[in-house]
Biopython code that builds the backbone (N, CA, C, O; Angstrom):
import numpy as np
from Bio.PDB.StructureBuilder import StructureBuilder

atoms = [
    (1, "MET", "N", (89.200, 52.184, 144.141)),
    (1, "MET", "CA", (90.492, 51.624, 144.405)),
    (1, "MET", "C", (91.339, 51.682, 143.137)),
    (1, "MET", "O", (90.810, 51.606, 142.028)),
    (2, "ILE", "N", (92.582, 51.809, 143.295)),
    (2, "ILE", "CA", (93.493, 51.853, 142.165)),
    (2, "ILE", "C", (93.669, 50.441, 141.616)),
    (2, "ILE", "O", (93.847, 49.483, 142.368)),
    (3, "GLY", "N", (93.616, 50.333, 140.288)),
    (3, "GLY", "CA", (93.843, 49.050, 139.636)),
    (3, "GLY", "C", (92.590, 48.215, 139.442)),
    (3, "GLY", "O", (92.658, 47.154, 138.821)),
    (4, "ILE", "N", (91.447, 48.658, 139.954)),
    (4, "ILE", "CA", (90.201, 47.918, 139.770)),
    (4, "ILE", "C", (89.312, 48.733, 138.844)),
    (4, "ILE", "O", (89.027, 49.904, 139.097)),
    (5, "MET", "N", (88.884, 48.095, 137.775)),
    (5, "MET", "CA", (88.034, 48.799, 136.821)),
    (5, "MET", "C", (86.599, 48.324, 136.970)),
    (5, "MET", "O", (86.340, 47.134, 137.148)),
    (6, "SER", "N", (85.700, 49.239, 136.897)),
    (6, "SER", "CA", (84.288, 48.872, 136.915)),
    (6, "SER", "C", (83.855, 48.529, 135.490)),
    (6, "SER", "O", (84.570, 48.810, 134.528)),
    (7, "LYS", "N", (82.689, 47.926, 135.371)),
    (7, "LYS", "CA", (82.171, 47.591, 134.052)),
    (7, "LYS", "C", (81.884, 48.884, 133.289)),
    (7, "LYS", "O", (81.387, 49.851, 133.867)),
    (8, "PRO", "N", (82.193, 48.899, 132.005)),
    (8, "PRO", "CA", (81.922, 50.108, 131.226)),
    (8, "PRO", "C", (80.422, 50.314, 131.051)),
    (8, "PRO", "O", (79.654, 49.355, 130.972)),
    (9, "ASP", "N", (80.023, 51.569, 130.993)),
    (9, "ASP", "CA", (78.622, 51.920, 130.786)),
    (9, "ASP", "C", (78.328, 51.881, 129.289)),
    (9, "ASP", "O", (78.659, 52.819, 128.563)),
    (10, "ARG", "N", (77.709, 50.801, 128.831)),
    (10, "ARG", "CA", (77.453, 50.628, 127.400)),
    (10, "ARG", "C", (76.310, 51.506, 126.903)),
    (10, "ARG", "O", (76.143, 51.654, 125.692)),
    (11, "SER", "N", (75.527, 52.087, 127.789)),
    (11, "SER", "CA", (74.433, 52.944, 127.346)),
    (11, "SER", "C", (74.949, 54.222, 126.703)),
    (11, "SER", "O", (74.222, 54.874, 125.953)),
    (12, "ALA", "N", (76.187, 54.586, 126.982)),
    (12, "ALA", "CA", (76.767, 55.799, 126.418)),
    (12, "ALA", "C", (77.489, 55.540, 125.098)),
    (12, "ALA", "O", (77.978, 56.479, 124.469)),
    (13, "VAL", "N", (77.559, 54.290, 124.675)),
    (13, "VAL", "CA", (78.252, 53.949, 123.436)),
    (13, "VAL", "C", (77.379, 54.343, 122.247)),
    (13, "VAL", "O", (76.196, 54.007, 122.192)),
    (14, "VAL", "N", (77.973, 55.051, 121.307)),
    (14, "VAL", "CA", (77.262, 55.456, 120.102)),
    (14, "VAL", "C", (77.636, 54.500, 118.977)),
    (14, "VAL", "O", (78.812, 54.332, 118.653)),
    (15, "GLN", "N", (76.627, 53.879, 118.390)),
    (15, "GLN", "CA", (76.870, 52.949, 117.294)),
    (15, "GLN", "C", (76.776, 53.694, 115.971)),
    (15, "GLN", "O", (75.943, 54.587, 115.813)),
    (16, "PHE", "N", (77.618, 53.333, 115.036)),
    (16, "PHE", "CA", (77.530, 53.888, 113.699)),
    (16, "PHE", "C", (76.490, 53.102, 112.919)),
    (16, "PHE", "O", (76.464, 51.872, 112.957)),
    (17, "LYS", "N", (75.632, 53.830, 112.211)),
    (17, "LYS", "CA", (74.627, 53.162, 111.398)),
    (17, "LYS", "C", (75.293, 52.369, 110.288)),
    (17, "LYS", "O", (76.231, 52.846, 109.649)),
    (18, "PRO", "N", (74.807, 51.166, 110.063)),
    (18, "PRO", "CA", (75.319, 50.411, 108.916)),
    (18, "PRO", "C", (74.782, 51.013, 107.616)),
    (18, "PRO", "O", (73.764, 51.706, 107.620)),
    (19, "ARG", "N", (75.458, 50.749, 106.529)),
    (19, "ARG", "CA", (74.965, 51.199, 105.225)),
    (19, "ARG", "C", (73.748, 50.362, 104.845)),
    (19, "ARG", "O", (73.626, 49.201, 105.237)),
    (20, "HIS", "N", (72.848, 50.977, 104.073)),
    (20, "HIS", "CA", (71.659, 50.266, 103.614)),
    (20, "HIS", "C", (72.034, 48.953, 102.934)),
    (20, "HIS", "O", (71.449, 47.909, 103.223)),
    (21, "SER", "N", (73.000, 49.007, 102.040)),
    (21, "SER", "CA", (73.369, 47.805, 101.276)),
    (21, "SER", "C", (73.910, 46.701, 102.185)),
    (21, "SER", "O", (73.624, 45.523, 101.969)),
    (22, "ASP", "N", (74.685, 47.076, 103.196)),
    (22, "ASP", "CA", (75.232, 46.070, 104.119)),
    (22, "ASP", "C", (74.133, 45.430, 104.959)),
    (22, "ASP", "O", (74.122, 44.214, 105.152)),
    (23, "LEU", "N", (73.206, 46.255, 105.461)),
    (23, "LEU", "CA", (72.131, 45.715, 106.296)),
    (23, "LEU", "C", (71.154, 44.884, 105.461)),
    (23, "LEU", "O", (70.627, 43.884, 105.948)),
    (24, "GLU", "N", (70.908, 45.282, 104.220)),
    (24, "GLU", "CA", (70.065, 44.475, 103.331)),
    (24, "GLU", "C", (70.670, 43.085, 103.136)),
    (24, "GLU", "O", (69.959, 42.083, 103.208)),
    (25, "LYS", "N", (71.965, 43.023, 102.892)),
    (25, "LYS", "CA", (72.645, 41.727, 102.728)),
    (25, "LYS", "C", (72.518, 40.880, 103.988)),
    (25, "LYS", "O", (72.280, 39.674, 103.914)),
    (26, "THR", "N", (72.679, 41.518, 105.140)),
    (26, "THR", "CA", (72.557, 40.798, 106.413)),
    (26, "THR", "C", (71.153, 40.242, 106.583)),
    (26, "THR", "O", (70.984, 39.071, 106.922)),
    (27, "ILE", "N", (70.147, 41.074, 106.352)),
    (27, "ILE", "CA", (68.750, 40.645, 106.513)),
    (27, "ILE", "C", (68.441, 39.492, 105.568)),
    (27, "ILE", "O", (67.857, 38.488, 105.978)),
    (28, "ARG", "N", (68.827, 39.632, 104.318)),
    (28, "ARG", "CA", (68.569, 38.569, 103.337)),
    (28, "ARG", "C", (69.231, 37.258, 103.747)),
    (28, "ARG", "O", (68.635, 36.188, 103.615)),
    (29, "SER", "N", (70.439, 37.341, 104.235)),
    (29, "SER", "CA", (71.180, 36.147, 104.653)),
    (29, "SER", "C", (70.554, 35.502, 105.888)),
    (29, "SER", "O", (70.357, 34.287, 105.924)),
    (30, "VAL", "N", (70.244, 36.306, 106.887)),
    (30, "VAL", "CA", (69.658, 35.789, 108.129)),
    (30, "VAL", "C", (68.284, 35.178, 107.855)),
    (30, "VAL", "O", (67.935, 34.153, 108.440)),
    (31, "ALA", "N", (67.500, 35.802, 106.967)),
    (31, "ALA", "CA", (66.136, 35.341, 106.686)),
    (31, "ALA", "C", (66.091, 34.044, 105.884)),
    (31, "ALA", "O", (65.027, 33.437, 105.766)),
    (32, "LEU", "N", (67.211, 33.612, 105.337)),
    (32, "LEU", "CA", (67.218, 32.350, 104.592)),
    (32, "LEU", "C", (66.837, 31.169, 105.474)),
    (32, "LEU", "O", (66.239, 30.206, 104.995)),
    (33, "ASP", "N", (67.176, 31.234, 106.747)),
    (33, "ASP", "CA", (66.797, 30.194, 107.707)),
    (33, "ASP", "C", (65.677, 30.751, 108.579)),
    (33, "ASP", "O", (65.908, 31.666, 109.370)),
    (34, "SER", "N", (64.482, 30.217, 108.447)),
    (34, "SER", "CA", (63.324, 30.746, 109.175)),
    (34, "SER", "C", (63.477, 30.638, 110.689)),
    (34, "SER", "O", (62.765, 31.320, 111.427)),
    (35, "LYS", "N", (64.387, 29.800, 111.161)),
    (35, "LYS", "CA", (64.626, 29.694, 112.606)),
    (35, "LYS", "C", (65.224, 30.974, 113.175)),
    (35, "LYS", "O", (65.154, 31.214, 114.381)),
    (36, "ASN", "N", (65.811, 31.793, 112.310)),
    (36, "ASN", "CA", (66.413, 33.053, 112.749)),
    (36, "ASN", "C", (65.419, 34.205, 112.791)),
    (36, "ASN", "O", (65.769, 35.314, 113.196)),
    (37, "VAL", "N", (64.173, 33.949, 112.371)),
    (37, "VAL", "CA", (63.165, 35.006, 112.268)),
    (37, "VAL", "C", (62.041, 34.728, 113.255)),
    (37, "VAL", "O", (61.454, 33.646, 113.250)),
    (38, "ARG", "N", (61.745, 35.713, 114.104)),
    (38, "ARG", "CA", (60.673, 35.546, 115.098)),
    (38, "ARG", "C", (59.529, 36.495, 114.767)),
    (38, "ARG", "O", (59.724, 37.708, 114.685)),
    (39, "TRP", "N", (58.356, 35.948, 114.580)),
    (39, "TRP", "CA", (57.156, 36.743, 114.367)),
    (39, "TRP", "C", (55.953, 36.129, 115.070)),
    (39, "TRP", "O", (54.870, 36.715, 115.094)),
    (40, "ARG", "N", (56.149, 34.957, 115.636)),
    (40, "ARG", "CA", (55.089, 34.264, 116.362)),
    (40, "ARG", "C", (55.537, 33.995, 117.786)),
    (40, "ARG", "O", (56.726, 34.041, 118.104)),
    (41, "ALA", "N", (54.561, 33.714, 118.635)),
    (41, "ALA", "CA", (54.861, 33.338, 120.016)),
    (41, "ALA", "C", (53.877, 32.258, 120.437)),
    (41, "ALA", "O", (52.765, 32.177, 119.915)),
    (42, "GLN", "N", (54.290, 31.446, 121.371)),
    (42, "GLN", "CA", (53.383, 30.424, 121.899)),
    (42, "GLN", "C", (52.549, 31.039, 123.009)),
    (42, "GLN", "O", (53.061, 31.781, 123.848)),
    (43, "GLY", "N", (51.287, 30.733, 123.007)),
    (43, "GLY", "CA", (50.428, 31.166, 124.100)),
    (43, "GLY", "C", (49.707, 32.483, 123.869)),
    (43, "GLY", "O", (48.744, 32.782, 124.575)),
    (44, "TYR", "N", (50.142, 33.274, 122.905)),
    (44, "TYR", "CA", (49.443, 34.527, 122.613)),
    (44, "TYR", "C", (49.727, 34.936, 121.169)),
    (44, "TYR", "O", (50.694, 34.483, 120.556)),
    (45, "GLU", "N", (48.871, 35.792, 120.648)),
    (45, "GLU", "CA", (49.030, 36.263, 119.277)),
    (45, "GLU", "C", (49.839, 37.555, 119.274)),
    (45, "GLU", "O", (49.501, 38.502, 119.983)),
    (46, "THR", "N", (50.895, 37.595, 118.487)),
    (46, "THR", "CA", (51.725, 38.798, 118.410)),
    (46, "THR", "C", (51.051, 39.845, 117.530)),
    (46, "THR", "O", (50.109, 39.548, 116.795)),
    (47, "HIS", "N", (51.551, 41.070, 117.620)),
    (47, "HIS", "CA", (51.038, 42.151, 116.781)),
    (47, "HIS", "C", (51.202, 41.788, 115.306)),
    (47, "HIS", "O", (50.297, 41.999, 114.498)),
    (48, "CYS", "N", (52.354, 41.246, 114.973)),
    (48, "CYS", "CA", (52.627, 40.864, 113.589)),
    (48, "CYS", "C", (51.614, 39.827, 113.093)),
    (48, "CYS", "O", (51.083, 39.956, 111.990)),
    (49, "GLU", "N", (51.353, 38.816, 113.895)),
    (49, "GLU", "CA", (50.391, 37.776, 113.493)),
    (49, "GLU", "C", (49.003, 38.355, 113.257)),
    (49, "GLU", "O", (48.346, 38.020, 112.271)),
    (50, "SER", "N", (48.559, 39.220, 114.155)),
    (50, "SER", "CA", (47.221, 39.797, 113.997)),
    (50, "SER", "C", (47.152, 40.676, 112.753)),
    (50, "SER", "O", (46.136, 40.676, 112.059)),
    (51, "ARG", "N", (48.206, 41.418, 112.462)),
    (51, "ARG", "CA", (48.232, 42.276, 111.269)),
    (51, "ARG", "C", (48.310, 41.438, 109.993)),
    (51, "ARG", "O", (47.709, 41.795, 108.980)),
    (52, "MET", "N", (49.041, 40.335, 110.037)),
    (52, "MET", "CA", (49.116, 39.460, 108.865)),
    (52, "MET", "C", (47.725, 38.923, 108.526)),
    (52, "MET", "O", (47.316, 38.914, 107.365)),
    (53, "GLU", "N", (47.020, 38.483, 109.542)),
    (53, "GLU", "CA", (45.673, 37.946, 109.329)),
    (53, "GLU", "C", (44.729, 39.038, 108.843)),
    (53, "GLU", "O", (43.982, 38.837, 107.885)),
    (54, "TRP", "N", (44.761, 40.192, 109.502)),
    (54, "TRP", "CA", (43.854, 41.293, 109.182)),
    (54, "TRP", "C", (44.117, 41.848, 107.784)),
    (54, "TRP", "O", (43.182, 42.217, 107.075)),
    (55, "ARG", "N", (45.392, 41.908, 107.388)),
    (55, "ARG", "CA", (45.769, 42.493, 106.098)),
    (55, "ARG", "C", (45.929, 41.448, 104.994)),
    (55, "ARG", "O", (46.281, 41.781, 103.862)),
    (56, "ASP", "N", (45.672, 40.198, 105.325)),
    (56, "ASP", "CA", (45.761, 39.097, 104.366)),
    (56, "ASP", "C", (47.150, 39.016, 103.722)),
    (56, "ASP", "O", (47.281, 38.897, 102.504)),
    (57, "ILE", "N", (48.181, 39.083, 104.571)),
    (57, "ILE", "CA", (49.570, 38.923, 104.147)),
    (57, "ILE", "C", (50.073, 37.626, 104.783)),
    (57, "ILE", "O", (50.011, 37.461, 106.001)),
    (58, "THR", "N", (50.564, 36.720, 103.962)),
    (58, "THR", "CA", (50.989, 35.411, 104.466)),
    (58, "THR", "C", (52.440, 35.441, 104.942)),
    (58, "THR", "O", (53.192, 36.365, 104.633)),
    (59, "ASP", "N", (52.816, 34.410, 105.701)),
    (59, "ASP", "CA", (54.216, 34.328, 106.126)),
    (59, "ASP", "C", (55.133, 34.086, 104.924)),
    (59, "ASP", "O", (56.287, 34.513, 104.936)),
    (60, "ARG", "N", (54.645, 33.421, 103.909)),
    (60, "ARG", "CA", (55.432, 33.230, 102.686)),
    (60, "ARG", "C", (55.748, 34.586, 102.029)),
    (60, "ARG", "O", (56.867, 34.816, 101.571)),
    (61, "MET", "N", (54.754, 35.466, 101.991)),
    (61, "MET", "CA", (54.968, 36.809, 101.438)),
    (61, "MET", "C", (55.971, 37.587, 102.295)),
    (61, "MET", "O", (56.849, 38.272, 101.770)),
    (62, "MET", "N", (55.830, 37.473, 103.614)),
    (62, "MET", "CA", (56.742, 38.157, 104.529)),
    (62, "MET", "C", (58.182, 37.708, 104.282)),
    (62, "MET", "O", (59.086, 38.539, 104.205)),
    (63, "PHE", "N", (58.396, 36.396, 104.159)),
    (63, "PHE", "CA", (59.745, 35.889, 103.924)),
    (63, "PHE", "C", (60.282, 36.320, 102.561)),
    (63, "PHE", "O", (61.477, 36.586, 102.427)),
    (64, "GLU", "N", (59.434, 36.393, 101.567)),
    (64, "GLU", "CA", (59.889, 36.858, 100.253)),
    (64, "GLU", "C", (60.390, 38.297, 100.333)),
    (64, "GLU", "O", (61.400, 38.641, 99.718)),
    (65, "VAL", "N", (59.686, 39.135, 101.086)),
    (65, "VAL", "CA", (60.122, 40.524, 101.265)),
    (65, "VAL", "C", (61.459, 40.564, 101.998)),
    (65, "VAL", "O", (62.366, 41.289, 101.588)),
    (66, "LEU", "N", (61.592, 39.793, 103.076)),
    (66, "LEU", "CA", (62.840, 39.791, 103.843)),
    (66, "LEU", "C", (64.010, 39.250, 103.022)),
    (66, "LEU", "O", (65.138, 39.722, 103.170)),
    (67, "ARG", "N", (63.758, 38.280, 102.172)),
    (67, "ARG", "CA", (64.839, 37.622, 101.426)),
    (67, "ARG", "C", (65.219, 38.331, 100.130)),
    (67, "ARG", "O", (66.330, 38.156, 99.631)),
    (68, "THR", "N", (64.300, 39.133, 99.580)),
    (68, "THR", "CA", (64.584, 39.742, 98.273)),
    (68, "THR", "C", (64.238, 41.224, 98.194)),
    (68, "THR", "O", (64.453, 41.843, 97.152)),
    (69, "GLY", "N", (63.713, 41.804, 99.254)),
    (69, "GLY", "CA", (63.302, 43.205, 99.224)),
    (69, "GLY", "C", (64.455, 44.167, 99.456)),
    (69, "GLY", "O", (65.625, 43.783, 99.466)),
    (70, "TYR", "N", (64.089, 45.427, 99.640)),
    (70, "TYR", "CA", (65.075, 46.481, 99.877)),
    (70, "TYR", "C", (64.631, 47.330, 101.063)),
    (70, "TYR", "O", (63.455, 47.334, 101.427)),
    (71, "ILE", "N", (65.572, 48.044, 101.660)),
    (71, "ILE", "CA", (65.260, 48.912, 102.799)),
    (71, "ILE", "C", (64.660, 50.206, 102.283)),
    (71, "ILE", "O", (65.219, 50.857, 101.400)),
    (72, "LYS", "N", (63.518, 50.570, 102.840)),
    (72, "LYS", "CA", (62.858, 51.827, 102.491)),
    (72, "LYS", "C", (62.884, 52.720, 103.727)),
    (72, "LYS", "O", (62.420, 52.323, 104.796)),
    (73, "GLY", "N", (63.420, 53.913, 103.581)),
    (73, "GLY", "CA", (63.470, 54.837, 104.709)),
    (73, "GLY", "C", (64.765, 54.717, 105.484)),
    (73, "GLY", "O", (65.739, 54.118, 105.028)),
    (74, "ASP", "N", (64.746, 55.303, 106.668)),
    (74, "ASP", "CA", (65.942, 55.360, 107.506)),
    (74, "ASP", "C", (66.166, 54.070, 108.285)),
    (74, "ASP", "O", (65.244, 53.290, 108.524)),
    (75, "ILE", "N", (67.405, 53.878, 108.667)),
    (75, "ILE", "CA", (67.783, 52.819, 109.601)),
    (75, "ILE", "C", (67.803, 53.461, 110.977)),
    (75, "ILE", "O", (68.532, 54.427, 111.202)),
    (76, "GLU", "N", (67.007, 52.931, 111.901)),
    (76, "GLU", "CA", (66.916, 53.501, 113.247)),
    (76, "GLU", "C", (67.549, 52.557, 114.259)),
    (76, "GLU", "O", (67.456, 51.339, 114.113)),
    (77, "PRO", "N", (68.193, 53.111, 115.286)),
    (77, "PRO", "CA", (68.717, 52.228, 116.334)),
    (77, "PRO", "C", (67.568, 51.570, 117.090)),
    (77, "PRO", "O", (66.517, 52.179, 117.290)),
    (78, "GLY", "N", (67.772, 50.328, 117.508)),
    (78, "GLY", "CA", (66.771, 49.626, 118.300)),
    (78, "GLY", "C", (66.848, 50.042, 119.756)),
    (78, "GLY", "O", (67.556, 50.986, 120.106)),
    (79, "ARG", "N", (66.122, 49.339, 120.596)),
    (79, "ARG", "CA", (66.111, 49.658, 122.032)),
    (79, "ARG", "C", (67.409, 49.284, 122.726)),
    (79, "ARG", "O", (67.808, 49.922, 123.699)),
    (80, "LYS", "N", (68.066, 48.245, 122.221)),
    (80, "LYS", "CA", (69.289, 47.748, 122.862)),
    (80, "LYS", "C", (70.469, 47.900, 121.907)),
    (80, "LYS", "O", (70.279, 47.973, 120.693)),
    (81, "PRO", "N", (71.684, 47.949, 122.449)),
    (81, "PRO", "CA", (72.864, 47.987, 121.578)),
    (81, "PRO", "C", (72.893, 46.764, 120.656)),
    (81, "PRO", "O", (72.561, 45.653, 121.072)),
    (82, "GLY", "N", (73.286, 46.980, 119.419)),
    (82, "GLY", "CA", (73.350, 45.885, 118.452)),
    (82, "GLY", "C", (72.057, 45.655, 117.702)),
    (82, "GLY", "O", (71.973, 44.730, 116.893)),
    (83, "GLU", "N", (71.032, 46.484, 117.953)),
    (83, "GLU", "CA", (69.748, 46.345, 117.272)),
    (83, "GLU", "C", (69.544, 47.499, 116.288)),
    (83, "GLU", "O", (69.885, 48.648, 116.571)),
    (84, "TRP", "N", (68.980, 47.163, 115.129)),
    (84, "TRP", "CA", (68.643, 48.146, 114.108)),
    (84, "TRP", "C", (67.240, 47.868, 113.597)),
    (84, "TRP", "O", (66.898, 46.727, 113.288)),
    (85, "LYS", "N", (66.428, 48.918, 113.510)),
    (85, "LYS", "CA", (65.042, 48.791, 113.052)),
    (85, "LYS", "C", (64.935, 49.360, 111.639)),
    (85, "LYS", "O", (65.361, 50.485, 111.377)),
    (86, "VAL", "N", (64.363, 48.570, 110.735)),
    (86, "VAL", "CA", (64.214, 48.977, 109.341)),
    (86, "VAL", "C", (62.885, 48.480, 108.788)),
    (86, "VAL", "O", (62.211, 47.642, 109.386)),
    (87, "LYS", "N", (62.534, 49.022, 107.633)),
    (87, "LYS", "CA", (61.389, 48.503, 106.894)),
    (87, "LYS", "C", (61.903, 47.953, 105.569)),
    (87, "LYS", "O", (62.463, 48.682, 104.751)),
    (88, "MET", "N", (61.702, 46.661, 105.377)),
    (88, "MET", "CA", (62.028, 46.019, 104.104)),
    (88, "MET", "C", (60.765, 46.045, 103.250)),
    (88, "MET", "O", (59.669, 45.779, 103.742)),
    (89, "VAL", "N", (60.928, 46.367, 101.966)),
    (89, "VAL", "CA", (59.787, 46.539, 101.072)),
    (89, "VAL", "C", (60.035, 45.780, 99.774)),
    (89, "VAL", "O", (61.168, 45.651, 99.309)),
    (90, "LYS", "N", (58.940, 45.284, 99.206)),
    (90, "LYS", "CA", (59.033, 44.642, 97.894)),
    (90, "LYS", "C", (57.699, 44.750, 97.182)),
    (90, "LYS", "O", (56.639, 44.596, 97.788)),
    (91, "GLN", "N", (57.766, 45.015, 95.888)),
    (91, "GLN", "CA", (56.586, 44.987, 95.030)),
    (91, "GLN", "C", (56.264, 43.527, 94.750)),
    (91, "GLN", "O", (57.068, 42.814, 94.148)),
    (92, "MET", "N", (55.102, 43.088, 95.180)),
    (92, "MET", "CA", (54.714, 41.699, 94.959)),
    (92, "MET", "C", (54.098, 41.556, 93.569)),
    (92, "MET", "O", (53.407, 42.458, 93.094)),
    (93, "LYS", "N", (54.347, 40.436, 92.929)),
    (93, "LYS", "CA", (53.871, 40.206, 91.567)),
    (93, "LYS", "C", (52.347, 40.307, 91.507)),
    (93, "LYS", "O", (51.637, 39.622, 92.244)),
    (94, "GLY", "N", (51.864, 41.161, 90.627)),
    (94, "GLY", "CA", (50.432, 41.308, 90.423)),
    (94, "GLY", "C", (49.701, 41.996, 91.553)),
    (94, "GLY", "O", (48.473, 41.943, 91.613)),
    (95, "THR", "N", (50.424, 42.640, 92.450)),
    (95, "THR", "CA", (49.772, 43.285, 93.590)),
    (95, "THR", "C", (50.574, 44.511, 94.020)),
    (95, "THR", "O", (51.368, 45.043, 93.244)),
    (96, "ARG", "N", (50.369, 44.944, 95.219)),
    (96, "ARG", "CA", (50.994, 46.168, 95.726)),
    (96, "ARG", "C", (52.292, 45.865, 96.447)),
    (96, "ARG", "O", (52.718, 44.715, 96.553)),
    (97, "GLU", "N", (52.919, 46.947, 96.948)),
    (97, "GLU", "CA", (54.128, 46.794, 97.750)),
    (97, "GLU", "C", (53.763, 46.370, 99.166)),
    (97, "GLU", "O", (52.777, 46.836, 99.736)),
    (98, "ILE", "N", (54.572, 45.482, 99.716)),
    (98, "ILE", "CA", (54.415, 45.063, 101.111)),
    (98, "ILE", "C", (55.618, 45.571, 101.885)),
    (98, "ILE", "O", (56.753, 45.470, 101.420)),
    (99, "GLY", "N", (55.365, 46.120, 103.076)),
    (99, "GLY", "CA", (56.430, 46.548, 103.971)),
    (99, "GLY", "C", (56.488, 45.632, 105.178)),
    (99, "GLY", "O", (55.455, 45.279, 105.748)),
    (100, "VAL", "N", (57.696, 45.246, 105.567)),
    (100, "VAL", "CA", (57.902, 44.393, 106.737)),
    (100, "VAL", "C", (58.836, 45.143, 107.685)),
    (100, "VAL", "O", (60.026, 45.289, 107.409)),
    (101, "VAL", "N", (58.285, 45.615, 108.803)),
    (101, "VAL", "CA", (59.089, 46.332, 109.789)),
    (101, "VAL", "C", (59.759, 45.293, 110.672)),
    (101, "VAL", "O", (59.089, 44.485, 111.316)),
    (102, "THR", "N", (61.075, 45.322, 110.696)),
    (102, "THR", "CA", (61.829, 44.294, 111.413)),
    (102, "THR", "C", (62.971, 44.905, 112.206)),
    (102, "THR", "O", (63.501, 45.959, 111.856)),
    (103, "VAL", "N", (63.338, 44.223, 113.278)),
    (103, "VAL", "CA", (64.491, 44.611, 114.085)),
    (103, "VAL", "C", (65.573, 43.564, 113.860)),
    (103, "VAL", "O", (65.354, 42.368, 114.057)),
    (104, "VAL", "N", (66.738, 44.033, 113.445)),
    (104, "VAL", "CA", (67.899, 43.161, 113.259)),
    (104, "VAL", "C", (68.632, 43.106, 114.593)),
    (104, "VAL", "O", (69.018, 44.147, 115.125)),
    (105, "ILE", "N", (68.829, 41.915, 115.138)),
    (105, "ILE", "CA", (69.432, 41.744, 116.460)),
    (105, "ILE", "C", (70.823, 41.137, 116.300)),
    (105, "ILE", "O", (70.974, 39.972, 115.933)),
    (106, "ASN", "N", (71.828, 41.952, 116.581)),
    (106, "ASN", "CA", (73.238, 41.524, 116.523)),
    (106, "ASN", "C", (73.613, 40.839, 115.207)),
    (106, "ASN", "O", (74.467, 39.952, 115.183)),
    (107, "CYS", "N", (72.979, 41.249, 114.132)),
    (107, "CYS", "CA", (73.248, 40.698, 112.786)),
    (107, "CYS", "C", (73.072, 39.182, 112.725)),
    (107, "CYS", "O", (73.624, 38.529, 111.839)),
    (108, "GLN", "N", (72.300, 38.614, 113.670)),
    (108, "GLN", "CA", (72.128, 37.161, 113.726)),
    (108, "GLN", "C", (70.672, 36.715, 113.730)),
    (108, "GLN", "O", (70.363, 35.590, 113.337)),
    (109, "ARG", "N", (69.778, 37.595, 114.175)),
    (109, "ARG", "CA", (68.362, 37.232, 114.262)),
    (109, "ARG", "C", (67.507, 38.407, 113.806)),
    (109, "ARG", "O", (67.961, 39.551, 113.780)),
    (110, "LEU", "N", (66.252, 38.101, 113.443)),
    (110, "LEU", "CA", (65.298, 39.133, 113.053)),
    (110, "LEU", "C", (64.045, 38.999, 113.902)),
    (110, "LEU", "O", (63.575, 37.891, 114.162)),
    (111, "PHE", "N", (63.511, 40.130, 114.329)),
    (111, "PHE", "CA", (62.223, 40.167, 115.010)),
    (111, "PHE", "C", (61.300, 41.027, 114.157)),
    (111, "PHE", "O", (61.552, 42.219, 113.975)),
    (112, "VAL", "N", (60.238, 40.432, 113.636)),
    (112, "VAL", "CA", (59.307, 41.160, 112.784)),
    (112, "VAL", "C", (58.250, 41.815, 113.662)),
    (112, "VAL", "O", (57.507, 41.137, 114.372)),
    (113, "LYS", "N", (58.193, 43.147, 113.603)),
    (113, "LYS", "CA", (57.236, 43.895, 114.413)),
    (113, "LYS", "C", (55.861, 43.924, 113.769)),
    (113, "LYS", "O", (54.851, 43.703, 114.438)),
    (114, "THR", "N", (55.820, 44.198, 112.461)),
    (114, "THR", "CA", (54.541, 44.254, 111.765)),
    (114, "THR", "C", (54.751, 44.114, 110.269)),
    (114, "THR", "O", (55.870, 44.221, 109.767)),
    (115, "VAL", "N", (53.655, 43.874, 109.571)),
    (115, "VAL", "CA", (53.635, 43.851, 108.107)),
    (115, "VAL", "C", (52.518, 44.778, 107.655)),
    (115, "VAL", "O", (51.516, 44.946, 108.351)),
    (116, "GLU", "N", (52.699, 45.384, 106.472)),
    (116, "GLU", "CA", (51.696, 46.353, 106.020)),
    (116, "GLU", "C", (51.740, 46.512, 104.508)),
    (116, "GLU", "O", (52.764, 46.276, 103.866)),
    (117, "TRP", "N", (50.604, 46.918, 103.961)),
    (117, "TRP", "CA", (50.550, 47.316, 102.564)),
    (117, "TRP", "C", (51.047, 48.748, 102.503)),
    (117, "TRP", "O", (50.617, 49.584, 103.298)),
    (118, "GLU", "N", (51.935, 49.045, 101.585)),
    (118, "GLU", "CA", (52.579, 50.352, 101.534)),
    (118, "GLU", "C", (51.688, 51.466, 101.011)),
    (118, "GLU", "O", (51.954, 52.633, 101.301)),
    (119, "ASP", "N", (50.654, 51.162, 100.263)),
    (119, "ASP", "CA", (49.832, 52.219, 99.675)),
    (119, "ASP", "C", (48.632, 52.601, 100.530)),
    (119, "ASP", "O", (47.802, 53.399, 100.095)),
    (120, "LEU", "N", (48.522, 52.061, 101.709)),
    (120, "LEU", "CA", (47.376, 52.391, 102.578)),
    (120, "LEU", "C", (47.741, 53.429, 103.602)),
    (120, "LEU", "O", (46.900, 53.820, 104.411)),
]
sb = StructureBuilder()
sb.init_structure("model")
sb.init_model(0)
sb.init_chain("A")
sb.init_seg("    ")
for serial, (resi, resn, name, xyz) in enumerate(atoms, 1):
    if name == "N":
        sb.init_residue(resn, " ", resi, " ")
    sb.init_atom(name, np.array(xyz, "f"), 0.0, 1.0, " ", f" {name:<3s}", serial, name[0])
structure = sb.get_structure()
């Protein structure tokens, strides 16, 4: 019908990748409040939790990487619009580099997929 618009198809929208420096600032800012970061779930163990336990990486270490680390590698689009997947990395004092693979959701929340030692 003339004059009636349907909802736009957002799956065809191409997002421009943010700059590394801009996304690092966003991640650091969002991670300051742990309520904005999801890595645990009630009722079951997440992949991130099992890897943290298996690799002996604590949540304190994970937050230090998110709050003070840098992006290593490419910024990839997430599954949904407004999502970006990155790996934040930091050399921990007296130990190796830790990588935290996280999804930035609408520049407001973080979902941590996994944590890993970078030299393995």
